Rosetta silent file (secondary structure, phi, psi, omega in degrees, C-alpha in Angstrom):
SEQUENCE: MAINNTKILSKKRFWAGVLLAQFLLFYLFSKIDFIIRLAESFFEKQKAIHQSLFSKFNFSVGDVFYVLLAVLLIYLILRTVLKRGQRNGVRLLIILNIIYFSYQIFWGLLYFQDPISEKLPDYEIKLDDAKALSLIYLEKCKRTRAQVQEDRNGVFKVYDKNLVVEEILRNQKQLPQFLNPKAGSDVDSFKSSLFKDIMSYTGIYGYYNPFTAEAQYNPKLPSTHLPFTLAHESAHQLGYAREQEANFIGYLIGVNSRNMDLKYSTEYFVLKSLLNLIVEQDEKFVKAVIARYSPGMKRDRLYEIMFRYRHSGVLDSFFGFTNNIFLKTNQQEGSITYSYFNDLLIRYEKEHQ
SCORE:     score description
SCORE:     0.000 S_00000001
   1 L     0.000  -43.587  178.364   35.457  -33.068   11.442 S_00000001
   2 H   -63.562  -37.282  176.810   37.652  -30.678    9.469 S_00000001
   3 H   -63.377  -42.256 -179.741   36.340  -32.152    6.276 S_00000001
   4 H   -64.744  -44.288 -179.817   32.726  -31.565    7.282 S_00000001
   5 H   -61.217  -37.113  177.935   33.504  -27.980    8.247 S_00000001
   6 H   -68.437  -37.001  175.406   35.129  -27.389    4.920 S_00000001
   7 H   -64.388  -43.151 -179.225   32.050  -28.802    3.087 S_00000001
   8 H   -64.025  -42.095  178.286   29.750  -26.595    5.127 S_00000001
   9 H   -61.555  -37.864  178.997   31.870  -23.530    4.423 S_00000001
  10 H   -62.823  -42.794 -177.573   31.813  -24.397    0.715 S_00000001
  11 H   -67.881  -41.460  177.564   28.023  -24.634    0.838 S_00000001
  12 H   -57.893  -46.243 -178.930   27.717  -21.259    2.617 S_00000001
  13 H   -64.616  -36.930  179.147   29.858  -19.620   -0.016 S_00000001
  14 H   -62.742  -51.279 -174.588   27.772  -21.314   -2.772 S_00000001
  15 H   -73.264  -28.666  172.573   24.402  -20.079   -1.409 S_00000001
  16 H   -64.211  -40.318  176.185   25.822  -16.623   -0.637 S_00000001
  17 H   -64.408  -36.963  179.321   26.976  -16.510   -4.235 S_00000001
  18 H   -65.896  -40.823  179.553   23.539  -17.565   -5.465 S_00000001
  19 H   -62.650  -42.277  179.387   21.919  -14.775   -3.447 S_00000001
  20 H   -65.393  -42.442  177.452   24.336  -12.217   -4.837 S_00000001
  21 H   -59.829  -36.548  175.853   23.717  -13.578   -8.372 S_00000001
  22 H   -62.905  -43.795  176.002   19.956  -13.119   -7.756 S_00000001
  23 H   -52.067  -51.040 -175.169   20.464   -9.461   -6.839 S_00000001
  24 H   -70.138  -38.603 -178.401   22.344   -8.851  -10.043 S_00000001
  25 H   -64.970  -46.880 -176.862   19.962  -11.015  -12.188 S_00000001
  26 H   -71.533  -31.512  173.734   16.784   -9.323  -11.008 S_00000001
  27 H   -61.351  -42.206  176.072   18.437   -5.936  -11.406 S_00000001
  28 H   -68.009  -39.367  178.369   19.090   -6.783  -15.074 S_00000001
  29 H   -59.769  -37.263 -178.733   15.576   -8.176  -15.396 S_00000001
  30 L   -62.395  -17.233 -177.589   14.146   -4.847  -14.138 S_00000001
  31 L   -97.587   -3.765 -176.503   15.664   -3.206  -17.252 S_00000001
  32 L  -107.044  114.215 -178.693   14.048   -5.603  -19.790 S_00000001
  33 H   -57.691  -40.646 -178.280   10.534   -4.802  -20.953 S_00000001
  34 H   -59.163  -43.368  179.395    9.929   -8.351  -22.109 S_00000001
  35 H   -64.356  -41.071 -179.737   10.654   -9.692  -18.582 S_00000001
  36 H   -63.573  -42.578  176.397    8.449   -7.123  -16.996 S_00000001
  37 H   -62.025  -39.825  173.951    5.602   -8.127  -19.319 S_00000001
  38 H   -60.988  -41.629 -179.592    6.125  -11.755  -18.300 S_00000001
  39 H   -66.439  -33.554  174.211    6.041  -10.779  -14.659 S_00000001
  40 H   -67.948  -41.464  178.275    2.727   -8.945  -15.208 S_00000001
  41 H   -69.727  -35.290  177.997    1.145  -11.982  -16.911 S_00000001
  42 H   -68.649  -36.001 -179.848    2.468  -14.301  -14.235 S_00000001
  43 H   -61.068  -41.328  177.803    1.092  -12.030  -11.533 S_00000001
  44 H   -58.577  -42.087 -179.551   -2.427  -12.318  -12.966 S_00000001
  45 H   -69.337  -50.618 -177.438   -2.230  -16.083  -12.817 S_00000001
  46 H   -68.622  -31.631  178.432   -0.696  -16.476   -9.370 S_00000001
  47 H   -64.752  -43.204  179.378   -3.023  -13.804   -7.960 S_00000001
  48 H   -64.070  -37.477 -178.071   -6.094  -15.665   -9.103 S_00000001
  49 H   -73.645  -46.252 -175.673   -4.832  -18.950   -7.619 S_00000001
  50 H   -67.555  -41.128 -179.381   -3.676  -17.431   -4.298 S_00000001
  51 H   -63.919  -47.110 -178.380   -6.862  -15.338   -3.771 S_00000001
  52 H   -56.796  -38.723 -177.649   -9.022  -18.322   -4.575 S_00000001
  53 H   -79.852  -54.175 -169.163   -7.106  -20.468   -2.076 S_00000001
  54 H   -80.201  -19.151  179.328   -6.412  -18.094    0.791 S_00000001
  55 L   -67.156  -16.870 -177.820   -9.714  -16.203    0.712 S_00000001
  56 L   -75.495  -11.930  179.420  -11.336  -19.338    2.132 S_00000001
  57 L   -92.297  137.459  178.781   -9.601  -18.717    5.530 S_00000001
  58 L   -92.643   18.905  173.704  -11.250  -16.164    7.816 S_00000001
  59 L  -133.863  168.838 -179.736   -7.861  -15.026    9.203 S_00000001
  60 L   -80.602  105.214  178.508   -4.817  -13.633    7.521 S_00000001
  61 H   -64.721  -38.133 -176.470   -2.751  -16.601    6.301 S_00000001
  62 H   -64.476  -36.149  178.439   -0.037  -14.179    5.172 S_00000001
  63 H   -69.856  -38.288  176.686    0.422  -12.818    8.692 S_00000001
  64 H   -60.320  -41.448  176.710    0.705  -16.335   10.095 S_00000001
  65 H   -59.711  -46.318 -179.974    3.314  -17.040    7.420 S_00000001
  66 H   -59.224  -43.403 -176.890    5.255  -13.879    8.476 S_00000001
  67 H   -63.144  -48.637 -178.439    5.191  -14.908   12.166 S_00000001
  68 H   -62.446  -42.313  178.752    6.430  -18.424   11.397 S_00000001
  69 H   -60.490  -44.368 -178.326    9.088  -17.102    9.021 S_00000001
  70 H   -66.059  -40.108  177.496   10.313  -14.584   11.580 S_00000001
  71 H   -59.924  -48.357 -177.528   10.519  -17.263   14.324 S_00000001
  72 H   -62.574  -44.653 -178.788   12.472  -19.537   11.994 S_00000001
  73 H   -66.398  -42.570  178.317   14.932  -16.860   10.881 S_00000001
  74 H   -60.752  -43.586 -179.094   15.569  -15.662   14.422 S_00000001
  75 H   -59.388  -49.352 -173.991   16.133  -19.273   15.542 S_00000001
  76 H   -68.542  -37.457  179.124   18.610  -19.933   12.691 S_00000001
  77 H   -64.956  -46.185 -179.727   20.406  -16.601   13.223 S_00000001
  78 H   -61.908  -45.891 -178.191   20.831  -17.263   16.954 S_00000001
  79 H   -62.627  -36.032 -178.212   22.048  -20.823   16.314 S_00000001
  80 H   -72.120  -47.605 -176.383   24.496  -19.534   13.663 S_00000001
  81 H   -62.658  -41.063 -177.318   25.813  -16.652   15.833 S_00000001
  82 L   -82.871   -1.993  173.338   26.189  -18.913   18.911 S_00000001
  83 L    59.169   37.008  178.524   28.019  -21.504   16.707 S_00000001
  84 L   -94.407   -1.703 -178.930   25.886  -24.389   17.953 S_00000001
  85 L  -174.602   99.199 -178.231   25.299  -25.719   14.472 S_00000001
  86 L   -61.224  -30.734 -179.998   27.207  -24.611   11.368 S_00000001
  87 H   -62.831  -22.480  178.117   24.607  -26.154    9.122 S_00000001
  88 H   -62.910  -33.668  178.242   22.126  -23.555   10.361 S_00000001
  89 H   -64.033  -36.434  176.781   24.026  -20.901    8.491 S_00000001
  90 H   -68.202  -45.662 -179.699   23.551  -22.862    5.256 S_00000001
  91 H   -61.737  -39.199  176.034   19.862  -23.337    6.002 S_00000001
  92 H   -57.028  -49.266 -178.839   19.527  -19.587    6.634 S_00000001
  93 H   -63.598  -34.732  178.819   21.084  -18.758    3.295 S_00000001
  94 H   -67.702  -47.590  179.331   18.807  -21.246    1.505 S_00000001
  95 H   -60.537  -43.703  176.600   15.699  -19.757    3.022 S_00000001
  96 H   -58.015  -40.523  178.960   16.823  -16.239    2.211 S_00000001
  97 H   -62.149  -47.262 -179.091   17.356  -17.322   -1.446 S_00000001
  98 H   -61.854  -47.122 -177.983   13.865  -18.849   -1.594 S_00000001
  99 H   -65.354  -45.300 -178.928   12.101  -15.834   -0.022 S_00000001
 100 H   -63.369  -43.766 -178.288   13.997  -13.296   -2.200 S_00000001
 101 H   -63.395  -43.989 -176.374   13.304  -15.300   -5.403 S_00000001
 102 H   -66.946  -42.098  178.574    9.602  -15.743   -4.552 S_00000001
 103 H   -58.821  -45.755 -175.834    9.218  -12.059   -3.655 S_00000001
 104 H   -69.467  -37.998 -178.300   10.702  -10.834   -6.929 S_00000001
 105 H   -70.634  -44.125 -174.312    8.706  -13.331   -9.060 S_00000001
 106 H   -76.863  -29.641 -162.163    5.373  -12.645   -7.257 S_00000001
 107 L  -143.210  -53.106 -167.319    5.800   -8.908   -6.705 S_00000001
 108 H   -54.651  -37.616 -179.042    9.120   -7.119   -6.953 S_00000001
 109 H   -67.717  -20.437 -177.811    9.376   -6.837  -10.704 S_00000001
 110 H   -68.462  -16.268  175.674    5.979   -5.046  -10.817 S_00000001
 111 H   -65.671  -15.930 -174.712    7.695   -1.923   -9.466 S_00000001
 112 H  -107.178   15.732  170.169    9.236   -1.520  -12.917 S_00000001
 113 L   -64.263  160.574  172.444    6.011   -1.505  -14.937 S_00000001
 114 L   -56.221  128.253 -177.784    5.350    1.447  -17.209 S_00000001
 115 L   -64.958  149.472  175.417    4.232    4.321  -14.993 S_00000001
 116 H   -59.689  -32.866 -177.929    0.639    5.524  -15.189 S_00000001
 117 H   -52.762  -28.307 -178.364    1.924    9.031  -15.847 S_00000001
 118 H   -75.350  -11.352  177.147    2.819    7.952  -19.365 S_00000001
 119 H   -94.738   -2.859  178.120   -0.857    7.295  -20.080 S_00000001
 120 L  -111.120  147.429 -177.446   -1.879   10.827  -19.203 S_00000001
 121 L   -65.732  145.190  176.118   -1.323   13.972  -21.290 S_00000001
 122 L   -64.447  137.069  179.236    1.604   16.152  -20.293 S_00000001
 123 L  -155.677  131.742  177.853    0.577   19.151  -18.293 S_00000001
 124 L   -78.545  114.899 -175.705    2.634   21.598  -16.222 S_00000001
 125 L   -81.529  128.459  178.245    1.193   21.475  -12.753 S_00000001
 126 L  -115.843  158.863  179.571    0.869   24.882  -11.058 S_00000001
 127 H   -56.118  -39.984 -178.866    0.068   25.900   -7.510 S_00000001
 128 H   -63.803  -33.539  176.978   -3.140   27.483   -8.672 S_00000001
 129 H   -61.711  -45.401 -179.844   -4.329   24.157  -10.133 S_00000001
 130 H   -63.934  -41.263 -179.387   -3.882   22.475   -6.753 S_00000001
 131 H   -67.185  -41.842  179.914   -5.657   25.324   -4.986 S_00000001
 132 H   -64.129  -44.032  179.095   -8.609   25.337   -7.372 S_00000001
 133 H   -65.432  -36.765  179.823   -8.969   21.560   -7.128 S_00000001
 134 H   -62.768  -39.122 -178.441   -8.745   21.647   -3.284 S_00000001
 135 H   -67.769  -37.493  174.671  -11.666   24.101   -3.176 S_00000001
 136 H   -64.805  -40.465  178.553  -13.755   21.763   -5.374 S_00000001
 137 H   -72.992  -25.571  173.810  -12.961   18.798   -3.125 S_00000001
 138 H   -62.772  -43.189 -179.774  -13.759   20.843   -0.062 S_00000001
 139 H   -71.835  -37.657  175.644  -17.305   21.311   -1.363 S_00000001
 140 H   -59.388  -47.563  177.581  -17.521   17.695   -2.405 S_00000001
 141 H   -57.498  -43.208  178.157  -16.497   16.582    1.041 S_00000001
 142 H   -60.246  -44.674 -176.886  -19.018   18.839    2.710 S_00000001
 143 H   -67.279  -44.401 -177.431  -21.807   17.456    0.581 S_00000001
 144 H   -74.759  -30.884  177.745  -20.903   13.816    1.043 S_00000001
 145 H   -58.223  -32.454 -176.401  -20.163   14.240    4.753 S_00000001
 146 L   -74.392   -9.480 -177.111  -23.786   15.200    5.287 S_00000001
 147 L  -108.209    4.515 -179.059  -24.874   11.766    3.909 S_00000001
 148 L  -104.735  166.025 -177.280  -22.742    9.416    6.090 S_00000001
 149 L   -90.328  161.104 -175.935  -23.401    8.050    9.562 S_00000001
 150 E  -126.255  160.888  172.342  -21.811    9.182   12.776 S_00000001
 151 L   -87.068 -172.443 -177.769  -21.011    7.627   16.142 S_00000001
 152 L   -69.296  -13.211  176.967  -22.439    9.043   19.357 S_00000001
 153 L   -98.787   10.262  178.313  -19.728   11.687   19.425 S_00000001
 154 L    77.930   16.075  179.417  -20.637   13.023   16.013 S_00000001
 155 L   -98.824  138.423  176.704  -17.599   11.454   14.275 S_00000001
 156 E   -51.058  130.392 -173.455  -17.891    9.698   10.896 S_00000001
 157 L  -136.951  123.728  172.975  -18.318    5.953   11.436 S_00000001
 158 L   -81.952  113.751 -176.826  -18.254    3.040    8.978 S_00000001
 159 L   -97.872  -18.824  179.056  -20.774    0.504   10.316 S_00000001
 160 L  -135.950   93.709 -178.986  -20.607   -2.021    7.505 S_00000001
 161 H   -65.077  -29.459 -173.555  -17.194   -2.702    6.081 S_00000001
 162 H   -68.265  -32.237  178.798  -18.495   -5.524    3.841 S_00000001
 163 H   -66.439  -39.711  177.810  -20.657   -2.987    1.840 S_00000001
 164 H   -61.026  -46.495  179.793  -17.495   -1.004    1.203 S_00000001
 165 H   -61.269  -43.099  178.365  -15.596   -4.048    0.002 S_00000001
 166 H   -57.123  -44.889 -178.868  -18.477   -5.054   -2.330 S_00000001
 167 H   -64.977  -40.221 -179.137  -18.399   -1.567   -3.892 S_00000001
 168 H   -63.766  -44.365  176.620  -14.670   -1.675   -4.276 S_00000001
 169 H   -62.749  -33.717 -179.324  -14.733   -5.014   -6.102 S_00000001
 170 H   -72.697  -43.469 -173.425  -17.555   -3.787   -8.312 S_00000001
 171 H   -76.875  -17.391  174.920  -15.725   -0.495   -9.144 S_00000001
 172 H   -59.801  -33.110 -173.887  -12.449   -2.267   -9.993 S_00000001
 173 L   -86.463   -0.063 -179.191  -14.173   -3.501  -13.138 S_00000001
 174 L  -118.249   19.006  175.091  -15.330   -0.024  -14.191 S_00000001
 175 L   -71.217  149.505  179.856  -11.980    1.737  -14.196 S_00000001
 176 L   -55.067  123.934 -173.589  -10.988    3.645  -17.371 S_00000001
 177 L   -60.302  -34.956 -178.023   -9.603    1.081  -19.772 S_00000001
 178 L   -69.700  -16.339  178.283   -6.873    3.315  -21.091 S_00000001
 179 L   -97.849  -33.958 -172.289   -5.504    3.649  -17.536 S_00000001
 180 L  -130.542   96.321  178.701   -6.194    0.163  -16.243 S_00000001
 181 L   -86.084   -1.917 -170.697   -5.825   -2.879  -18.509 S_00000001
 182 L   -84.006  153.264 -175.601   -5.675   -5.225  -15.465 S_00000001
 183 L   -83.817  130.051  173.123   -8.463   -7.656  -14.604 S_00000001
 184 L   -75.205 -179.192 -178.693  -10.597   -7.040  -11.494 S_00000001
 185 L  -139.433  152.905  174.228  -11.700   -9.764   -9.163 S_00000001
 186 L   -94.922   -1.838 -172.782  -14.851  -10.960   -7.410 S_00000001
 187 L   -85.116  127.012  174.142  -12.857  -12.500   -4.576 S_00000001
 188 L   -83.826   97.751  178.238  -13.025  -10.836   -1.170 S_00000001
 189 L  -120.244   38.704  172.773   -9.457  -11.292    0.052 S_00000001
 190 E   -90.298  130.923 -175.016   -9.350   -8.381    2.499 S_00000001
 191 E  -131.703  136.524  171.334   -8.149   -9.465    5.891 S_00000001
 192 E   -68.219  127.505 -173.218   -7.963   -7.697    9.259 S_00000001
 193 L   -67.200  138.182  175.693   -4.245   -7.751   10.230 S_00000001
 194 L   -71.946  -12.353  177.802   -3.205   -9.906   13.157 S_00000001
 195 L  -103.573   25.342 -173.155   -0.889   -7.035   14.031 S_00000001
 196 H   -58.909  -36.065  178.515   -3.589   -4.371   14.201 S_00000001
 197 H   -64.100  -37.853  178.156   -2.709   -3.303   17.736 S_00000001
 198 H   -73.725  -40.055 -177.564    0.884   -2.715   16.754 S_00000001
 199 H   -55.993  -33.381  179.241   -0.070   -1.103   13.400 S_00000001
 200 L   -60.789  -22.884  179.852   -1.793    1.719   15.190 S_00000001
 201 L   -97.662    1.561 -174.664    1.569    2.770   16.547 S_00000001
 202 L  -107.215  -16.503 -174.706    3.418    2.466   13.264 S_00000001
 203 L    80.994    7.664  179.420    1.564    4.883   10.937 S_00000001
 204 L   -99.615  123.806 -179.970    0.903    1.876    8.627 S_00000001
 205 L   -89.212  -28.749 -179.111   -2.754    1.615    7.603 S_00000001
 206 E  -170.639  172.040 -178.538   -2.571   -1.515    5.522 S_00000001
 207 E  -160.756  153.465 -179.658   -0.247   -3.676    3.424 S_00000001
 208 E  -101.636  132.643  177.226   -0.402   -6.192    0.597 S_00000001
 209 E   -97.522  108.304 -173.500    1.033   -9.688    1.105 S_00000001
 210 L   -71.649  -13.767 -177.987    2.660  -10.779   -2.188 S_00000001
 211 L   -87.312  -22.006 -178.331    2.913  -14.401   -1.036 S_00000001
 212 L  -127.123   -6.613  178.967   -0.832  -14.900   -0.433 S_00000001
 213 L    66.121   22.389  176.902   -2.366  -12.000   -2.437 S_00000001
 214 E   -90.676  150.865  176.069   -4.241  -10.820    0.690 S_00000001
 215 E  -109.052  109.406 -178.621   -4.882   -7.230    1.471 S_00000001
 216 E   -87.825  143.456  177.989   -4.283   -6.604    5.195 S_00000001
 217 E  -142.448  161.686  176.635   -5.802   -3.554    6.902 S_00000001
 218 L   -99.829  106.351 -178.484   -6.006   -2.125   10.421 S_00000001
 219 L   -63.818  -10.176 -174.547   -9.699   -2.247   11.555 S_00000001
 220 L   -94.444    2.841 -179.393   -8.951    0.182   14.359 S_00000001
 221 L   -65.102  154.273  167.912   -8.209    3.097   11.983 S_00000001
 222 L   -54.745  145.180 -177.754  -10.425    6.205   12.077 S_00000001
 223 L   -63.170  -22.921  174.923  -13.258    5.666    9.618 S_00000001
 224 L   -63.067  -26.344  179.540  -11.983    8.567    7.473 S_00000001
 225 L   -88.804  -36.061 -162.769   -8.957    6.358    6.693 S_00000001
 226 H   -62.705  -55.507 -178.057  -10.541    2.916    6.467 S_00000001
 227 H   -61.204  -41.268  178.284  -12.545    2.815    3.168 S_00000001
 228 H   -66.948  -35.173  177.054   -9.769    4.496    1.159 S_00000001
 229 H   -58.194  -41.687 -179.892   -7.184    2.256    2.752 S_00000001
 230 H   -65.392  -40.969 -179.629   -9.188   -0.745    1.474 S_00000001
 231 H   -69.085  -35.510  178.466   -9.408    0.798   -2.022 S_00000001
 232 H   -61.505  -52.580 -179.660   -5.654    1.517   -1.958 S_00000001
 233 H   -63.572  -30.741  177.320   -4.869   -2.092   -1.032 S_00000001
 234 H   -65.665  -33.868  176.521   -7.302   -3.375   -3.669 S_00000001
 235 H   -65.361  -35.727  174.239   -5.138   -1.458   -6.212 S_00000001
 236 H   -65.344  -37.090  177.058   -2.148   -3.469   -5.085 S_00000001
 237 H   -63.078  -29.637  176.383   -4.261   -6.626   -5.607 S_00000001
 238 H   -70.354  -23.537 -179.009   -4.812   -5.420   -9.174 S_00000001
 239 L   115.173   19.795  177.157   -1.054   -5.313   -9.607 S_00000001
 240 L   -96.465  103.857 -175.097   -0.082   -1.710   -8.958 S_00000001
 241 L   -78.874  -40.640 -178.875    3.095   -1.913   -6.887 S_00000001
 242 L   -62.794  134.973 -173.335    4.045    1.760   -6.607 S_00000001
 243 H   -64.551  -43.489 -175.283    2.393    3.327   -3.560 S_00000001
 244 H   -72.633  -34.135  176.365    1.305    6.664   -5.227 S_00000001
 245 H   -69.247  -32.797  172.910   -0.091    4.792   -8.237 S_00000001
 246 H   -64.762  -36.644  176.549   -2.087    2.575   -5.796 S_00000001
 247 H   -65.893  -38.682 -177.822   -3.388    5.797   -4.268 S_00000001
 248 H   -69.683  -39.503  178.271   -4.426    7.018   -7.726 S_00000001
 249 H   -69.177  -37.922  174.216   -6.186    3.789   -8.639 S_00000001
 250 H   -58.441  -39.947  174.746   -7.836    3.883   -5.186 S_00000001
 251 H   -59.990  -47.316 -179.836   -9.020    7.402   -5.993 S_00000001
 252 H   -63.954  -36.404 -179.696  -10.525    6.170   -9.268 S_00000001
 253 H   -68.027  -38.923 -170.024  -12.276    3.288   -7.477 S_00000001
 254 H   -98.916  -23.154 -165.741  -13.763    5.520   -4.771 S_00000001
 255 L   -68.298  -27.245  178.159  -14.340    9.067   -6.078 S_00000001
 256 L  -114.701   28.376 -176.918  -17.614    8.370   -7.915 S_00000001
 257 L   -68.757  149.788  172.168  -18.768    5.553   -5.705 S_00000001
 258 L   -79.101  -17.173  177.603  -22.390    4.970   -4.833 S_00000001
 259 L   -84.393  117.225 -174.478  -21.273    3.929   -1.351 S_00000001
 260 H   -68.288  -28.434  177.573  -21.133    7.203    0.611 S_00000001
 261 H   -65.186  -47.964 -179.955  -18.590    5.838    3.122 S_00000001
 262 H   -65.864  -43.210 -176.813  -16.100    5.022    0.329 S_00000001
 263 H   -63.152  -46.409 -175.666  -16.879    8.271   -1.526 S_00000001
 264 H   -67.891  -47.044  179.179  -16.365   10.490    1.510 S_00000001
 265 H   -58.119  -37.863  177.345  -13.132    8.727    2.602 S_00000001
 266 H   -70.303  -47.115  178.556  -11.743    9.064   -0.905 S_00000001
 267 H   -60.120  -39.739  179.045  -12.683   12.715   -1.313 S_00000001
 268 H   -66.262  -36.290  176.304  -11.247   13.470    2.085 S_00000001
 269 H   -64.766  -44.012  178.312   -7.994   11.775    1.238 S_00000001
 270 H   -57.363  -47.666 -179.556   -7.809   13.797   -2.011 S_00000001
 271 H   -61.912  -47.636  177.201   -8.425   17.007   -0.155 S_00000001
 272 H   -61.877  -39.960  176.270   -5.746   16.332    2.498 S_00000001
 273 H   -60.578  -41.461  177.729   -3.273   15.312   -0.203 S_00000001
 274 H   -63.999  -45.665 -179.542   -3.798   18.571   -2.043 S_00000001
 275 H   -65.892  -35.648  175.695   -3.477   20.597    1.124 S_00000001
 276 H   -64.245  -33.426  176.654   -0.268   18.765    2.063 S_00000001
 277 H   -71.269  -39.196 -178.920    1.087   19.772   -1.296 S_00000001
 278 H   -74.703  -31.020 -168.119    0.033   23.404   -0.962 S_00000001
 279 L   -62.772  -27.652  178.521    1.016   24.041    2.650 S_00000001
 280 L   -68.162  -24.664  179.787    4.738   24.308    1.963 S_00000001
 281 L  -105.900  -25.455 -178.540    4.073   27.283   -0.354 S_00000001
 282 L  -147.493   78.003 -178.364    0.944   28.835    1.039 S_00000001
 283 H   -65.220  -34.725 -179.802    0.166   27.861    4.649 S_00000001
 284 H   -60.880  -38.978  179.881   -2.292   30.716    5.006 S_00000001
 285 H   -67.801  -38.867 -179.400   -4.467   29.276    2.192 S_00000001
 286 H   -64.145  -45.104  179.849   -4.468   25.821    3.806 S_00000001
 287 H   -62.402  -38.216 -178.457   -5.581   27.300    7.154 S_00000001
 288 H   -66.371  -39.688  179.869   -8.348   29.182    5.396 S_00000001
 289 H   -68.304  -45.195  177.915   -9.588   25.948    3.719 S_00000001
 290 H   -60.622  -34.042  176.648   -9.544   24.021    7.024 S_00000001
 291 L   -66.017  -19.846 -176.180  -11.510   26.816    8.634 S_00000001
 292 L   -97.284    1.002  175.424  -14.220   26.268    6.009 S_00000001
 293 L   -55.877  148.402  173.216  -14.638   22.544    6.917 S_00000001
 294 L   -68.107  161.586  179.684  -18.148   21.579    7.842 S_00000001
 295 H   -55.156  -42.494  177.379  -18.698   20.906   11.609 S_00000001
 296 H   -60.913  -42.368  178.490  -18.725   17.151   10.873 S_00000001
 297 H   -64.987  -36.557  176.414  -15.504   17.378    8.957 S_00000001
 298 H   -65.103  -37.356  175.667  -13.885   19.325   11.814 S_00000001
 299 H   -64.827  -41.050 -179.025  -14.921   16.580   14.266 S_00000001
 300 H   -65.201  -46.119  175.988  -13.407   13.953   11.928 S_00000001
 301 H   -58.229  -44.399  177.785  -10.198   15.919   11.671 S_00000001
 302 H   -62.807  -38.264  178.482   -9.928   16.350   15.429 S_00000001
 303 H   -65.825  -38.608  176.590  -10.479   12.614   15.861 S_00000001
 304 H   -62.108  -44.743 -178.685   -7.713   11.835   13.406 S_00000001
 305 H   -60.919  -44.737  179.004   -5.352   14.205   15.254 S_00000001
 306 H   -65.389  -40.055  178.660   -6.189   12.547   18.605 S_00000001
 307 H   -59.662  -46.572  179.547   -5.721    9.097   17.124 S_00000001
 308 H   -65.432  -38.523 -179.123   -2.210    9.991   15.920 S_00000001
 309 H   -61.976  -48.813 -176.798   -1.407   11.697   19.224 S_00000001
 310 H   -63.565  -25.769 -173.125   -2.491    8.581   21.254 S_00000001
 311 L  -115.370   17.683  175.968   -0.418    6.281   18.988 S_00000001
 312 L   -86.341  155.455 -179.381    2.688    8.325   18.380 S_00000001
 313 L   160.221 -159.302 -173.898    6.050    7.220   19.719 S_00000001
 314 H   -63.223  -41.540 -177.800    9.239    5.308   18.812 S_00000001
 315 H   -63.254  -39.110 -179.243    7.501    2.755   16.641 S_00000001
 316 H   -60.954  -46.296 -178.612    5.882    5.477   14.535 S_00000001
 317 H   -70.037  -41.016 -179.800    9.267    7.122   13.867 S_00000001
 318 H   -63.648  -50.982 -179.484   11.048    3.794   13.224 S_00000001
 319 H   -66.503  -36.412  176.333    8.453    2.470   10.706 S_00000001
 320 H   -58.124  -41.651  178.215    8.222    5.858    9.024 S_00000001
 321 H   -66.455  -46.201 -175.117   12.006    5.769    8.544 S_00000001
 322 H   -68.236  -40.738 -178.668   12.165    2.141    7.316 S_00000001
 323 H   -64.263  -38.429  178.838    9.192    2.690    4.993 S_00000001
 324 H   -60.742  -40.706  177.580   10.833    5.752    3.526 S_00000001
 325 H   -66.254  -44.906 -178.732   13.962    3.678    2.729 S_00000001
 326 H   -58.965  -44.791  179.430   11.872    0.872    1.244 S_00000001
 327 H   -60.941  -44.121 -179.836   10.005    3.245   -1.068 S_00000001
 328 H   -67.335  -30.843  179.433   13.210    4.832   -2.315 S_00000001
 329 H   -78.997  -12.423  176.375   14.891    1.532   -2.984 S_00000001
 330 L  -109.899   35.655  173.176   11.923    0.529   -5.120 S_00000001
 331 L    59.262   36.326  178.154   12.064    3.559   -7.394 S_00000001
 332 L  -126.091  169.370  173.439    9.424    5.517   -5.535 S_00000001
 333 L   -68.282  161.318  172.159    9.166    8.768   -3.622 S_00000001
 334 L   -65.405  167.572 -173.787    9.663    8.820    0.104 S_00000001
 335 L   -68.070  -19.169 -175.813    6.706    8.234    2.367 S_00000001
 336 L   -87.128  -30.421 -174.164    6.282   11.942    3.159 S_00000001
 337 L   -86.409  126.610 -179.129    6.141   13.170   -0.444 S_00000001
 338 L  -118.041   22.529 -172.293    2.830   12.817   -2.277 S_00000001
 339 H   -69.580  -31.291 -179.499    3.573   14.973   -5.294 S_00000001
 340 H   -65.604  -45.257  174.663    3.398   12.096   -7.803 S_00000001
 341 H   -55.826  -48.429 -176.164   -0.147   11.255   -6.686 S_00000001
 342 H   -66.020  -33.696  176.290   -1.166   14.888   -6.918 S_00000001
 343 H   -62.309  -47.949  177.909    0.459   15.118  -10.336 S_00000001
 344 H   -60.007  -46.613 -175.221   -1.603   12.153  -11.587 S_00000001
 345 H   -60.745  -48.794 -174.911   -4.722   13.508   -9.904 S_00000001
 346 H   -70.135  -38.199  178.668   -4.546   17.008  -11.343 S_00000001
 347 H   -66.852  -38.592  176.779   -3.628   15.842  -14.823 S_00000001
 348 H   -67.190  -44.976  178.264   -6.507   13.406  -14.813 S_00000001
 349 H   -63.162  -38.113  178.911   -8.999   15.867  -13.454 S_00000001
 350 H   -62.296  -36.556 -174.161   -7.947   18.457  -15.976 S_00000001
 351 H   -86.780  -37.988 -163.536   -8.509   16.027  -18.868 S_00000001
 352 H  -120.435  -12.183 -174.710  -11.427   13.884  -17.847 S_00000001
 353 L  -100.538    0.000    0.000  -13.580   15.561  -15.127 S_00000001
């Protein structure tokens, strides 16, 4: 019995050492351009295979995988803590090694791609630039808002999500080549999340599953959020790991769209992002812009506020905190700060619009 326990302890140490070695190895890999290029090439191949395979299912395979994985991990942790089976500790470490390795190969290394900002001309962003652009997008929003459908309460409503997805897939292939060398896809791998009821209380609109290449979204979102969320998640499917770069690619996908639902949602996101940037320095200006919203935009804004109010609570705070930590550990800004997106937006608009 003592010999068996010694062997199990030795295995635990071995797999714990492998996990630590992986942490160090992938940290070193993140500093090597050649490795990052390999990761980008591999992503294109695995994405095509995974999307082709998992898009055939009409439910989120990735969410089912997460549920089964969570159940297995909880079971092994409890068995290990309760000391009812020492081998469970070894199994737990093996699974953690496999998951961590798969995550890094499929997705994690993409956080260290060359940033989009290096492809745009240097420009010192000033507050007046943000203000001027916010006024332009205010007028754009007002014009586009007049062309979209409403529900019986006069709030913007997306009635056909599939048309939005078709437009997103089409527009992926029309992105500026100097900004986006990545290949678009014809595969609809957008899935309604199995956790949609919980998501409404977390402040999470959507997420990308690196193990199945599916883009999950919350179908219960206000329609002002939904089309742009789909565009944002499609940017992750293209291979943009950083959140604010996915926002920027989502903006490029939606801003000149022929689909008015996608166009309005994108313009409205841009306007809100600019106002969030400005409000810290000139709250009076932001209030004046909001006062100039069209009646329809004001109804949409009120509905968003009520949605957040109805779904605020402990989960919202917890997931906001954990998401903030995740972003910062992956070389990104925190979840509250959107200055990088606005920087890309203003520099692009100055040069190309």
